[in-house]
Each structure stands twice: as C-alpha cells, then as structure tokens.
BAFI-3210 file (N, C-alpha, C; in Angstrom, 3 decimals, decimal comma, padded with zeros to 6 digits):
// residues 307
n [1|2|3|4|5|6|7|8|9|10|11|12|13|14|15|16|17|18|19|20|21|22|23|24|25|26|27|28|29|30|31|32|33|34|35|36|37|38|39|40|41|42|43|44|45|46|47|48|49|50|51|52|53|54|55|56|57|58|59|60|61|62|63|64|65|66|67|68|69|70|71|72|73|74|75|76|77|78|79|80|81|82|83|84|85|86|87|88|89|90|91|92|93|94|95|96|97|98|99|100|101|102|103|104|105|106|107|108|109|110|111|112|113|114|115|116|117|118|119|120|121|122|123|124|125|126|127|128|129|130|131|132|133|134|135|136|137|138|139|140|141|142|143|144|145|146|147|148|149|150|151|152|153|154|155|156|157|158|159|160|161|162|163|164|165|166|167|168|169|170|171|172|173|174|175|176|177|178|179|180|181|182|183|184|185|186|187|188|189|190|191|192|193|194|195|196|197|198|199|200|201|202|203|204|205|206|207|208|209|210|211|212|213|214|215|216|217|218|219|220|221|222|223|224|225|226|227|228|229|230|231|232|233|234|235|236|237|238|239|240|241|242|243|244|245|246|247|248|249|250|251|252|253|254|255|256|257|258|259|260|261|262|263|264|265|266|267|268|269|270|271|272|273|274|275|276|277|278|279|280|281|282|283|284|285|286|287|288|289|290|291|292|293|294|295|296|297|298|299|300|301|302|303|304|305|306|307]
n.u [124,496|124,322|122,062|120,847|122,849|122,901|120,347|120,587|122,483|121,063|118,930|120,295|121,323|118,987|118,319|116,885|116,309|118,275|119,479|121,987|122,042|120,317|119,247|116,131|114,737|114,534|112,587|110,156|107,299|107,579|110,232|111,981|113,948|116,180|118,850|118,010|118,820|118,595|117,122|114,731|113,456|111,092|109,883|107,711|104,825|105,663|108,345|107,901|106,481|108,416|110,445|109,112|108,636|111,258|112,154|110,550|111,471|114,048|113,598|113,807|113,317|110,904|109,224|106,571|106,720|105,330|104,847|105,580|103,944|102,448|103,809|106,136|109,466|112,105|115,038|117,382|119,547|117,953|117,649|116,862|114,558|113,307|110,610|109,922|107,199|106,749|107,279|105,240|103,054|101,007|098,109|094,960|092,067|088,801|085,847|083,791|085,440|088,394|091,644|094,411|097,885|099,493|101,451|100,817|100,263|097,826|097,291|097,925|096,065|093,620|093,904|093,939|091,355|089,835|090,546|089,335|086,751|085,514|083,911|084,291|086,701|087,538|088,043|090,500|092,455|095,369|095,971|098,852|099,858|100,179|098,197|098,185|098,789|096,601|094,474|095,117|094,732|092,173|091,935|090,755|088,898|087,142|084,540|084,677|085,934|088,104|086,617|084,238|084,659|086,012|086,011|087,252|090,167|093,340|095,602|098,784|099,576|101,951|102,391|101,004|101,935|100,481|098,112|095,216|091,839|089,883|086,600|085,154|083,344|084,387|086,586|086,448|086,205|086,454|086,426|089,524|090,526|091,123|090,813|093,376|095,079|095,143|096,387|099,338|100,672|099,647|099,971|099,208|098,583|097,142|094,242|090,764|088,650|085,417|083,865|081,978|080,239|080,910|081,245|084,074|085,160|083,758|084,543|087,285|087,188|086,129|088,217|090,254|089,163|089,193|091,955|092,675|091,467|093,006|095,537|094,908|094,184|095,879|099,209|101,072|103,511|105,454|107,288|105,392|103,316|100,758|097,452|097,876|096,484|093,724|090,237|088,412|085,445|082,646|084,052|086,770|090,150|092,037|090,692|090,420|093,105|093,912|092,233|093,437|095,568|097,864|098,804|101,585|103,311|106,402|108,818|112,105|112,792|110,193|106,844|103,604|101,441|100,963|099,099|097,246|096,152|095,915|098,031|101,326|104,406|107,556|109,895|112,438|115,134|113,940|113,720|112,802|112,382|111,789|109,264|107,739|107,832|106,445|103,948|103,109|103,034|101,014|098,818|098,626|098,018|095,605|093,984|094,013|092,728|090,302|089,408|089,561|091,015|093,419|094,136|096,872|097,112|099,165|101,365|103,593|106,807|108,575|111,225|113,320|115,790|119,142|121,857]
n.v [125,009|126,444|126,090|123,742|121,868|121,989|121,028|118,386|117,409|117,704|115,871|113,489|113,150|112,603|110,183|110,039|109,079|110,402|111,651|112,973|114,916|113,415|111,722|112,391|111,029|108,090|107,941|108,567|107,891|108,721|108,598|110,744|113,542|115,705|115,949|116,242|118,344|117,405|114,392|113,261|110,716|110,168|107,883|107,755|109,450|111,260|111,709|112,803|115,219|116,507|116,860|118,576|120,767|121,563|122,258|124,478|126,222|126,700|127,860|126,788|125,623|123,114|119,994|117,605|114,167|111,269|108,395|109,529|109,574|111,341|113,582|115,968|116,577|119,061|118,968|119,940|120,469|120,712|123,032|122,196|120,336|117,079|115,521|112,413|110,277|107,567|105,813|106,023|104,005|102,473|100,364|099,927|098,106|098,408|097,010|098,325|100,366|101,854|102,774|104,576|105,379|108,300|107,578|105,073|102,869|103,133|100,716|098,840|099,531|099,053|096,326|095,309|096,050|094,442|091,891|091,926|091,826|094,262|096,806|099,518|100,603|099,555|100,916|102,064|100,201|099,593|102,255|104,076|105,340|107,102|107,318|109,956|111,537|110,783|111,895|114,591|115,052|114,116|111,488|109,229|106,705|104,784|105,510|105,799|107,642|109,318|111,041|109,740|107,932|108,989|109,615|111,188|113,304|113,534|116,094|117,840|121,085|123,148|125,847|126,656|124,821|122,520|119,794|118,977|117,975|117,226|116,737|114,586|116,081|118,579|118,677|119,796|118,432|117,948|117,441|116,152|117,724|119,109|120,508|120,607|121,536|124,453|124,859|124,621|124,481|122,435|119,015|115,684|113,297|110,943|109,093|108,387|105,994|105,201|102,240|099,591|096,568|093,645|091,096|089,152|087,735|088,770|091,424|091,175|090,215|092,432|094,277|092,975|093,078|095,859|096,196|094,718|096,271|098,583|097,632|096,959|099,387|101,465|102,862|101,114|099,992|101,885|104,437|106,920|109,680|108,972|109,960|112,819|115,210|117,034|116,152|117,895|119,955|118,341|116,833|114,619|114,488|112,771|111,976|114,415|115,065|112,913|113,341|115,561|114,539|113,828|111,511|109,564|111,630|113,172|114,740|114,883|112,461|112,249|111,309|111,427|108,971|106,258|104,396|105,428|108,557|110,373|110,160|111,165|109,765|108,429|107,498|106,753|108,171|110,683|114,147|116,604|118,979|118,099|116,910|119,083|120,775|119,217|119,024|121,713|122,003|120,175|121,331|123,759|122,939|121,525|123,574|125,243|123,587|122,808|124,736|124,427|124,648|122,723|121,486|120,796|117,754|116,679|117,375|119,969|120,794|123,730|126,160|127,182|126,117|124,921|127,179]
n.w [112,151|115,311|117,014|116,064|116,544|119,319|119,931|119,035|120,851|123,266|122,870|122,508|125,080|126,415|125,443|123,094|119,805|117,251|114,164|111,935|108,904|107,067|104,233|102,705|100,772|100,997|102,913|101,895|099,812|097,252|096,782|096,705|097,606|099,310|101,815|105,309|108,020|110,698|111,820|113,946|116,025|118,003|120,518|122,112|123,510|125,437|124,725|122,174|122,721|124,226|122,303|120,450|122,076|122,657|120,092|119,512|121,493|120,608|118,188|115,573|112,184|111,451|110,688|110,821|110,195|108,824|107,214|104,880|102,600|101,108|100,227|098,914|098,883|098,709|096,516|097,511|100,422|103,652|106,189|109,089|111,187|110,953|112,315|113,044|113,323|113,519|115,601|117,398|117,458|118,570|118,837|120,071|121,124|122,318|122,839|120,414|119,852|118,672|119,472|118,463|117,978|116,567|114,746|113,828|111,119|108,485|107,304|109,321|111,271|109,958|109,596|112,236|113,016|111,274|112,178|114,632|113,904|113,196|111,474|109,115|108,520|106,163|103,765|104,217|103,888|102,215|101,759|101,885|104,440|107,610|110,645|111,641|109,348|107,799|109,194|108,974|106,232|105,879|104,793|102,272|100,425|097,946|098,717|101,451|104,310|106,679|108,264|108,760|110,788|112,963|116,351|118,325|118,665|120,031|120,706|120,583|121,456|120,493|120,785|123,055|124,782|125,653|125,909|123,962|123,294|120,524|119,381|116,876|115,302|115,598|114,039|111,553|109,117|105,628|102,064|101,549|103,614|106,861|110,184|111,044|109,087|108,860|111,271|112,087|114,473|115,916|116,754|116,078|118,577|119,326|118,200|118,590|117,308|116,105|115,422|113,748|114,617|112,714|110,152|110,184|108,008|105,798|105,951|105,474|102,833|101,496|101,904|100,488|097,944|097,458|097,436|095,182|093,218|093,438|092,604|089,973|088,781|089,571|089,395|090,986|090,698|090,439|092,225|093,913|095,018|095,438|094,397|092,468|092,155|093,556|093,427|091,117|091,273|090,012|088,167|087,183|087,968|086,709|084,356|083,003|082,562|080,980|078,786|077,767|076,500|077,909|079,094|079,883|079,382|080,064|082,202|082,685|085,105|085,952|085,363|083,828|084,674|082,435|083,069|084,888|084,694|086,730|088,402|089,076|088,498|089,658|087,539|087,828|089,271|089,348|090,089|092,569|091,276|088,690|089,126|090,108|087,884|086,053|087,274|087,100|084,329|083,604|084,954|083,569|080,929|081,272|082,225|079,996|078,122|079,322|081,066|083,792|086,960|088,333|091,571|093,634|095,409|096,772|099,432|099,357|100,161|100,534|100,639|103,507|102,938|103,219|103,393]
ca.u [123,765|124,493|120,813|120,636|123,819|122,460|119,203|121,085|123,117|119,984|118,169|121,191|121,393|117,711|118,117|115,959|117,027|118,439|120,544|122,350|122,177|119,626|118,500|114,704|114,155|114,097|111,489|108,960|106,855|108,035|111,680|112,571|114,201|117,550|119,090|117,523|119,915|118,367|115,904|114,538|112,417|110,584|109,246|106,592|104,227|106,503|109,489|107,431|106,188|109,707|111,092|108,409|108,865|112,640|112,231|109,960|112,353|115,229|113,170|114,284|112,304|110,664|107,974|106,265|106,751|104,920|105,417|105,988|103,197|101,705|104,651|107,254|110,522|113,055|116,251|118,502|119,551|117,008|118,193|115,787|114,367|112,176|110,157|109,272|106,293|106,406|107,410|103,984|102,253|100,145|096,715|094,210|090,644|087,884|084,511|083,791|086,279|089,810|092,491|095,707|098,849|099,569|102,378|100,314|099,894|096,430|097,226|097,903|094,803|092,571|094,107|093,478|089,895|089,295|090,753|088,354|085,424|084,996|083,779|084,354|088,029|087,911|088,563|091,872|093,377|096,108|096,431|100,185|100,209|099,941|096,952|098,329|098,639|095,239|093,618|095,473|094,168|090,897|092,170|089,602|088,888|086,022|083,353|084,918|086,929|088,358|085,542|083,140|084,983|086,737|085,238|088,004|091,596|094,127|096,644|099,695|099,681|103,297|102,372|100,537|102,563|099,433|097,357|093,791|091,080|088,811|085,655|085,131|082,620|085,199|087,766|086,217|086,530|085,849|087,213|090,979|090,747|090,759|091,197|094,814|095,837|095,460|096,961|100,611|101,166|099,049|100,490|098,358|099,155|096,387|092,842|089,799|087,781|084,208|083,611|080,726|080,410|080,706|081,726|085,504|085,442|083,215|085,402|088,530|086,909|086,007|089,564|090,986|088,595|089,739|093,374|092,730|091,148|094,189|096,578|094,471|093,985|096,880|100,581|101,779|104,855|106,366|107,146|104,554|102,695|099,335|096,802|098,613|095,587|092,410|089,141|087,682|083,983|081,964|084,945|087,848|091,433|092,649|090,003|090,771|094,502|093,940|091,583|094,389|096,628|099,093|099,264|102,928|104,148|107,451|109,871|113,137|112,346|108,799|105,964|102,183|101,312|100,142|098,068|096,236|096,681|095,870|099,261|102,663|105,263|109,012|110,323|113,836|115,986|113,204|114,010|111,664|112,189|111,076|107,860|107,088|107,676|105,395|102,678|102,721|102,683|099,701|097,816|098,474|097,361|094,221|093,255|093,859|091,794|089,022|089,022|089,515|092,299|093,692|094,828|097,704|096,781|100,445|101,918|104,878|107,617|109,531|111,865|114,145|116,908|120,434|122,595]
ca.v [125,922|126,111|125,622|122,356|121,055|121,937|120,125|117,018|117,058|117,550|114,651|112,365|112,996|112,057|108,872|110,138|108,783|111,551|111,491|114,176|114,888|112,208|111,879|112,175|110,197|106,757|108,053|108,995|106,952|109,265|108,357|112,022|114,462|115,877|115,685|117,099|118,524|116,468|113,597|112,762|109,697|109,882|106,578|107,872|110,784|112,132|112,113|113,681|116,560|117,101|117,288|119,728|121,882|122,014|122,902|125,815|127,053|127,067|128,638|126,229|125,093|121,678|119,450|116,262|113,222|109,902|107,490|110,296|109,053|112,385|114,757|116,149|117,378|119,625|118,196|120,559|120,274|121,498|123,421|122,059|119,057|116,220|114,778|111,220|109,808|106,148|105,089|106,125|103,141|101,568|100,191|099,230|097,958|098,152|096,928|098,802|101,560|101,613|103,924|104,366|106,468|109,041|106,945|103,773|102,897|102,811|099,280|098,095|099,823|098,326|094,893|095,020|096,153|093,249|090,740|092,034|091,848|095,620|097,393|100,974|101,010|098,797|101,847|102,458|099,132|099,931|103,649|103,926|106,463|106,939|107,902|111,412|112,093|110,534|112,898|115,892|115,169|113,409|110,484|108,408|105,942|103,864|105,976|105,971|108,636|109,354|111,787|108,836|107,034|109,664|110,082|112,291|113,380|114,205|116,878|118,670|122,456|123,577|127,268|126,770|123,737|121,765|118,881|119,257|116,938|117,697|115,733|114,439|117,183|119,797|118,532|120,532|117,557|118,130|116,702|116,313|118,873|119,045|121,699|120,558|122,225|125,837|124,909|123,892|124,357|121,238|117,720|114,583|112,291|109,718|109,305|107,354|105,731|104,430|101,273|098,850|095,114|093,076|089,738|089,261|087,237|089,733|092,614|090,836|090,130|093,808|094,840|092,354|093,613|097,204|096,088|094,292|097,436|099,452|097,048|096,976|100,727|102,442|102,481|100,781|099,507|103,024|105,348|108,098|110,189|108,734|110,898|114,081|116,363|116,886|115,995|119,160|119,846|117,909|116,187|113,805|115,002|111,822|112,021|115,678|114,973|111,977|113,992|116,536|113,801|113,909|110,218|109,225|112,827|113,131|115,743|114,184|111,156|112,316|111,015|111,185|107,525|105,761|103,514|106,290|109,902|111,163|109,919|111,447|108,727|108,531|106,367|106,475|109,350|111,948|115,160|117,423|119,967|117,411|116,724|120,393|121,258|118,431|119,455|123,004|121,795|119,528|122,317|124,747|122,319|121,226|124,844|125,688|122,732|122,565|125,860|123,969|124,730|121,588|121,812|119,672|117,062|116,389|118,457|120,338|121,577|124,640|127,088|126,701|125,342|125,296|128,132]
ca.w [113,013|116,736|117,618|115,676|117,287|120,718|119,996|118,917|122,122|124,255|122,638|122,791|126,535|126,875|124,830|121,965|118,568|116,352|113,178|111,177|107,443|106,615|102,975|102,917|099,721|101,436|103,872|101,180|098,785|095,971|096,719|096,299|098,703|099,770|103,232|106,390|108,984|111,802|111,864|115,302|116,014|119,345|120,649|123,042|123,540|126,267|123,902|121,102|123,235|124,594|121,057|119,893|123,003|122,453|118,778|119,629|122,321|119,814|117,035|114,309|111,277|111,611|110,185|111,307|109,078|109,106|106,205|103,700|101,457|100,393|100,376|097,997|099,489|097,747|096,269|098,218|101,879|104,436|107,494|110,049|111,873|110,622|113,498|112,489|114,373|113,329|116,857|118,152|116,587|119,332|118,407|121,120|120,834|123,436|122,253|119,022|119,811|118,394|119,812|117,830|117,981|115,305|113,816|113,374|109,706|108,199|107,024|110,579|111,943|109,239|109,841|113,597|113,004|110,603|113,058|115,721|113,271|113,266|110,148|109,022|108,047|104,969|102,757|104,554|103,512|100,997|101,771|102,490|105,309|109,036|111,141|111,719|108,009|107,331|109,835|108,403|104,886|105,802|103,757|101,951|099,172|097,764|099,421|102,877|104,675|108,111|108,928|109,098|111,906|114,040|117,506|118,934|118,366|121,066|120,051|121,374|120,963|120,893|121,142|124,439|125,538|126,334|125,070|123,859|122,601|119,658|118,939|115,428|114,663|115,698|113,186|110,311|107,999|104,316|101,088|101,699|104,498|108,281|110,950|111,295|108,031|109,231|112,619|112,109|115,853|116,504|116,312|116,537|119,473|119,067|117,839|118,946|116,169|116,386|114,359|113,881|114,561|111,390|109,945|109,878|106,656|104,836|106,015|104,770|101,399|100,997|101,872|099,382|096,708|097,275|097,093|093,777|092,388|093,439|091,748|088,579|088,225|089,984|089,029|092,220|090,376|090,462|093,364|093,691|096,243|095,278|093,479|092,491|092,191|094,174|092,482|090,915|091,358|088,805|087,203|087,744|087,473|085,775|083,073|082,341|082,129|079,854|077,641|077,217|075,818|078,706|079,592|079,438|079,228|081,085|082,338|083,448|085,579|086,391|084,235|084,031|084,516|081,331|083,632|085,528|084,467|087,953|089,160|088,559|089,066|089,543|086,712|088,161|089,313|089,263|091,103|092,962|090,208|087,606|089,518|090,155|086,501|085,416|087,875|086,521|082,912|083,567|085,374|082,497|079,774|081,632|082,273|078,603|077,387|079,991|081,909|085,180|087,645|089,211|092,816|094,059|096,654|097,418|100,250|098,767|101,076|099,894|101,583|104,608|102,429|103,780|102,562]
c.u [123,930|123,229|120,552|121,605|123,392|121,266|119,659|121,713|122,063|119,291|119,028|121,245|120,116|117,421|117,117|116,750|117,071|119,638|120,776|122,384|121,587|118,922|117,033|114,084|113,714|112,917|110,207|108,582|107,224|109,507|112,417|112,814|115,656|117,673|118,460|118,623|119,802|117,072|115,813|113,323|111,977|109,817|108,072|106,018|105,094|107,711|109,054|107,167|107,464|110,408|110,428|108,589|110,275|112,800|111,680|110,875|113,563|114,871|113,648|113,108|112,148|109,381|107,823|106,108|106,293|105,610|105,791|105,233|102,476|102,477|105,748|108,254|111,439|114,288|117,415|118,428|118,577|117,621|117,076|115,715|113,141|111,843|109,335|108,494|106,038|106,576|106,150|102,915|101,361|098,735|096,016|092,726|089,891|086,473|084,548|084,618|087,742|090,576|093,884|096,574|098,995|100,472|101,957|099,918|098,418|096,280|097,124|096,591|093,659|092,677|093,618|091,956|089,275|089,414|089,778|086,917|084,744|085,034|083,841|085,672|088,456|088,562|090,035|092,904|094,054|096,513|097,757|100,601|099,951|098,633|097,040|098,141|097,236|094,260|093,863|094,760|092,742|090,963|090,926|089,772|087,623|084,809|083,506|085,953|087,024|087,236|084,420|083,398|085,625|085,780|085,940|089,468|092,287|095,366|097,588|099,801|101,014|103,349|101,973|101,171|101,516|098,773|095,894|093,132|089,958|087,910|085,648|084,454|083,366|086,399|087,619|086,593|085,754|086,726|088,689|091,339|090,385|091,223|092,696|095,596|096,104|096,064|098,265|101,193|100,595|099,671|099,626|099,155|098,459|094,956|092,016|088,800|086,596|083,889|082,317|081,006|080,124|081,192|083,163|085,817|084,958|084,069|086,691|088,310|086,763|087,378|090,370|090,474|089,133|091,208|093,541|092,454|092,331|095,255|096,203|094,511|095,096|098,297|101,442|103,199|105,897|106,210|106,285|104,061|101,192|098,737|097,455|097,692|094,283|091,348|088,428|086,175|083,415|082,831|085,945|089,160|092,038|092,015|090,333|092,181|094,624|093,342|092,495|095,599|097,938|099,540|100,644|103,845|105,143|108,331|110,934|112,637|110,918|107,878|104,513|101,946|100,465|098,992|096,921|096,779|096,628|097,110|100,469|103,605|106,738|109,497|111,774|114,649|115,254|113,622|112,728|111,357|111,457|109,585|107,120|106,859|106,542|104,026|102,196|102,337|101,294|098,604|097,547|097,704|095,894|093,402|093,009|092,754|090,388|088,549|088,899|090,911|092,449|094,487|095,614|097,193|098,046|100,907|103,343|105,635|108,604|110,128|112,691|115,288|118,203|121,165|123,841]
c.v [125,505|125,539|124,157|121,433|120,905|121,010|118,674|116,561|116,831|116,210|113,409|112,092|112,368|110,676|108,869|109,980|110,000|111,309|112,807|113,894|113,617|112,472|111,535|111,215|108,815|106,773|108,561|107,960|107,448|108,937|109,592|112,855|114,494|115,662|116,722|117,177|117,557|115,702|112,971|111,839|109,353|108,565|106,594|109,277|111,751|112,616|113,074|115,087|117,257|117,652|118,552|120,970|122,455|122,759|124,323|126,749|127,532|127,853|128,114|125,706|123,592|121,286|118,032|115,339|111,851|108,954|108,217|109,908|110,120|113,691|114,763|117,089|117,950|118,744|118,683|120,310|121,224|121,767|123,372|120,661|118,346|115,400|113,597|110,510|108,301|105,304|105,114|105,320|102,157|101,531|099,356|099,201|097,671|098,178|097,307|100,071|101,167|102,896|103,655|105,615|107,081|108,375|105,572|103,867|102,578|101,322|098,478|098,314|099,046|096,832|094,493|095,057|094,900|092,031|090,735|092,112|093,206|096,258|098,914|101,471|100,247|099,694|102,173|101,411|099,491|101,384|103,688|105,095|106,129|107,610|109,423|112,078|111,919|111,526|114,276|116,109|114,641|112,395|109,642|107,691|105,086|104,229|106,145|107,054|108,701|110,042|110,877|108,038|107,731|110,127|111,272|112,190|114,130|114,812|117,497|120,015|123,013|125,059|127,454|125,735|122,984|120,808|119,300|118,130|117,589|116,526|115,683|115,603|118,510|119,776|119,233|119,699|117,964|117,347|117,101|117,524|118,511|120,328|121,735|121,389|123,696|125,975|124,102|123,730|123,122|119,981|116,614|113,643|110,947|110,076|108,105|107,218|104,867|103,544|100,516|097,355|094,606|091,651|089,793|088,819|088,231|090,994|092,357|090,784|091,514|094,458|094,269|092,848|095,012|097,142|095,631|095,463|098,395|098,924|097,137|098,370|101,723|101,949|102,170|100,286|100,625|103,816|106,548|108,588|109,980|109,708|112,269|115,279|116,030|116,766|117,334|118,917|119,428|117,216|115,303|114,243|114,076|111,860|113,289|115,625|114,043|112,609|115,028|115,860|113,743|112,585|109,903|110,415|112,881|114,367|115,109|112,799|111,132|112,144|110,928|109,706|107,150|104,889|104,319|107,711|110,787|111,028|110,430|110,490|109,049|107,300|105,981|107,742|110,670|112,871|115,882|118,447|119,355|117,337|118,061|120,958|120,521|118,800|120,755|122,874|121,181|120,535|123,318|124,168|122,034|122,513|125,373|124,904|122,689|123,722|125,503|124,037|123,557|122,054|120,588|119,081|116,771|117,616|118,748|121,242|122,433|125,546|126,385|125,816|125,846|126,221|127,470]
c.w [114,472|117,371|117,296|116,413|118,744|120,893|119,932|120,228|123,207|124,113|122,855|124,290|127,091|126,282|123,700|120,671|117,650|115,450|112,445|109,687|106,836|105,283|103,197|101,906|100,204|102,395|103,222|100,132|097,382|095,718|096,207|097,548|099,123|101,267|104,164|107,441|110,157|111,559|113,245|115,297|117,438|119,372|121,623|122,948|124,330|125,474|122,798|121,602|123,691|123,366|120,509|120,765|122,811|121,135|118,846|120,420|121,541|118,562|115,698|113,483|111,498|110,905|110,722|110,106|109,552|108,151|104,917|102,442|100,641|100,407|099,322|098,642|098,414|097,603|097,122|099,720|102,580|105,801|108,525|110,613|111,310|111,859|112,998|113,586|114,359|114,594|117,702|117,414|117,337|118,753|119,473|120,755|122,117|122,883|120,788|118,851|119,593|118,684|119,265|117,923|116,607|114,280|113,345|111,907|109,539|107,924|108,320|111,323|111,292|109,511|111,236|113,660|112,382|111,504|114,222|115,196|113,425|111,882|110,215|108,475|106,799|103,920|102,972|104,166|102,188|100,899|102,537|103,373|106,756|109,435|111,192|110,374|107,466|107,937|109,228|107,069|104,778|104,665|103,522|100,635|099,151|098,630|100,912|103,118|106,191|108,871|109,417|110,373|113,098|115,140|118,151|118,568|119,491|120,421|121,072|120,691|121,433|121,260|122,608|125,361|126,360|125,357|125,057|123,094|121,810|119,315|117,413|114,728|114,759|114,753|111,836|109,081|106,753|103,345|101,173|102,574|105,929|108,947|111,222|110,276|108,336|110,627|112,681|113,509|116,550|115,903|116,904|117,437|119,254|118,701|118,267|117,809|116,596|115,191|114,640|113,867|113,152|111,344|109,450|108,455|105,600|104,798|105,247|103,259|100,775|100,884|100,705|098,032|096,424|096,850|095,651|092,845|092,313|092,488|090,272|087,970|088,530|089,678|090,256|091,968|090,368|091,758|092,993|095,041|096,184|094,272|093,599|092,701|092,917|093,082|092,320|090,948|090,006|087,777|087,949|087,125|086,429|084,403|082,296|081,775|080,923|078,603|076,988|076,590|076,584|079,307|079,012|079,232|080,378|081,032|083,238|083,831|086,077|085,191|084,690|083,725|083,310|081,828|084,234|085,493|085,698|088,812|088,387|089,272|088,834|088,789|086,973|088,105|089,187|090,397|091,479|091,881|089,016|087,916|089,519|088,756|085,800|085,981|087,234|085,055|082,799|083,921|084,236|081,313|080,077|081,705|080,860|077,899|077,998|080,874|083,378|085,780|088,598|090,429|093,281|095,364|097,456|098,210|099,778|099,728|100,283|100,970|102,647|104,135|103,048|102,825|101,982]
res [m|p|a|l|r|q|l|k|e|q|w|n|m|l|g|i|s|v|q|e|d|v|p|l|a|p|y|t|t|f|h|i|g|g|p|i|a|l|m|v|e|p|q|s|e|a|q|l|t|t|v|l|r|d|i|r|a|r|g|v|f|s|f|v|l|g|r|g|s|n|v|l|f|p|d|d|p|i|a|g|v|a|v|r|t|c|g|l|d|t|v|k|v|e|g|t|t|l|v|a|g|s|g|a|t|l|a|s|i|a|r|v|a|q|q|r|a|l|s|g|l|e|f|a|h|g|i|p|g|t|l|g|g|a|l|f|m|n|a|g|a|y|g|g|e|m|a|q|v|v|r|s|v|r|l|y|d|r|e|r|d|e|t|l|t|l|l|g|e|q|m|d|f|a|y|r|h|s|i|l|q|p|h|p|e|w|t|v|l|e|a|t|l|s|l|m|p|g|d|a|r|a|i|r|e|t|m|e|d|y|m|r|r|r|r|d|k|q|p|l|e|y|p|s|a|g|s|t|f|k|r|p|v|g|a|f|a|g|q|l|i|e|a|s|g|l|k|g|y|a|i|g|g|a|m|v|s|p|k|h|a|g|f|i|v|n|t|g|g|a|t|s|r|d|v|l|s|l|i|e|h|v|r|a|v|v|y|r|d|h|g|i|e|l|e|s|e|v|q|i|l|t|g|h|l|a|k]
***
C-alpha cells in the first residue's frame, strides 16, 4: 500500500523506530498472530502523537499495542500499523502520588510503589500488561482494581488532535470496562495514581502472596491471554466450564486448561482459529448446560486483513 510505504518513509526521516512485516506472535502473551504491515515504536509522547496524527491523515487501519497480554490477533497478515507504546515507560513518585507512562508495565509500577512504601497497587503485581491496557480494561485481581487508584488520565484525541485529562470519576470504570472502550480515538499518554503510605515489607509480603496464589492456581507454564471470559453475574466462568466437563478439551493447539478452566492456553502451535473455535465451543456448551452466556474478556482483532 502506498500510504503504508509513505508512513514508513516519514517516520524513518524523523528517527522513529518502524519495521515492516513483523510477526505479532512474539509480541503477545498468547504467542499467536500473523504479520503486521508496519510496527512503529515511539519513544516519547511527542513521537506517539506524531505517529497517531500521521496515521489519521493517511486513513490507514491501526491499533495501539502494549505487552499484548489480553489480545488475540488473526493468523493472516494485517494491512495496517501496530503502534507499540512500551517506550513510554517512565514512572515518577511524588509523595503518595505516582505518575506513569502508558507503556510502563504494571509489574514495574507495583515494584516502584513497594520500594517507596506506598500501598494500593499490590493487586497489580503479576498482571502481565501495561498501564494503558490496564486502564482500558480496568484491570484487577484479589479485590483490587485500577478504579481504586486512578486520580487522572491524560489522553491524546486523534480526531481533535489535542490532549485532554479525565479525572478518575470521569473514566466510567466498571467491571472490566472503562470509558476508553467506546472511544477508540483516545490513546492513553500517562496516568496519575493516588496511593497510601504503608510498610514496605508488608506490601512486599502481600505481593509475594498474590504471586504464589497465581502460580498455584493459574496455568502460567503455558502461553495464554489470562482469564478468557468475564465473570458472569452470580457465578464464576471457570466453575461453569469445569462443571460442563470441559477441562482439558482441546481444538488444535488450543486447550481449556486442566489447572484452571477459566483459561484457554496455547499448548504449542495454536492458531487464532483454534482459539476462536474453542471459545465458541465453550460458550455453546456452557449456555446449553447452565443457561448463561459467557462473554470473552480477551480483545479479539478481526478484519483489515491483507488481500
């Protein structure tokens, strides 16, 4: 596509890192995904906003990618641009306030908070994603979630070509939901988190306890996108799936984890088609057996495939 070639030339001239025909599988925790026409990796807010502005001007398909921990990409080539934000990973602390870039990992943010004896992010230890993705999904675990700590979020609006700041109460946080989901034109630049003074040793012990629980209960030995399904009202997806006898059920290289039925894992060589087929089979069986429709928690990218 001429537009993609022109974008690559523009970004090369500006010193912005960009690669062609990059397999997406190594950039996801599922280890699944075909090649993207361009992958661009801005290293600053200025570079990120330039990239997003250029993409809009050229009218090409794009998506923002952090650590790829909650996403399933198609197996076929994608005609578009992946904008990887991992270069925007600054973490600063002032008093009980922590300010981090959208590409900072939750692990690094939780670690910095613990070192500064700040409590509130213990739940984030072990969640394999970036701050931007955590805000998008209102990530949470062990009774904690991003909604509890977010003071404000600074965004770039590519439609208006301007930055805006939303307070935590304006983020419309709910279970695995935020205002970012119905606004694909917004991209997180950074967020300010409000934490509480605590004891560094006690915070570390809590984080280590959560990590032990993860290792004991979750199939961390296999690639996955974390919990595959959202928690239905009044029930737990894993329990429903297990009750339907689906633990260990596999299609191709995708399998319902025998360790935790709420996870679909890649046992080796799984394709996106394998995972999607297994998701639909699980949803159909659970609905047949329990009358409950499971909703995927994993963000599934479809369309915009190269011809």
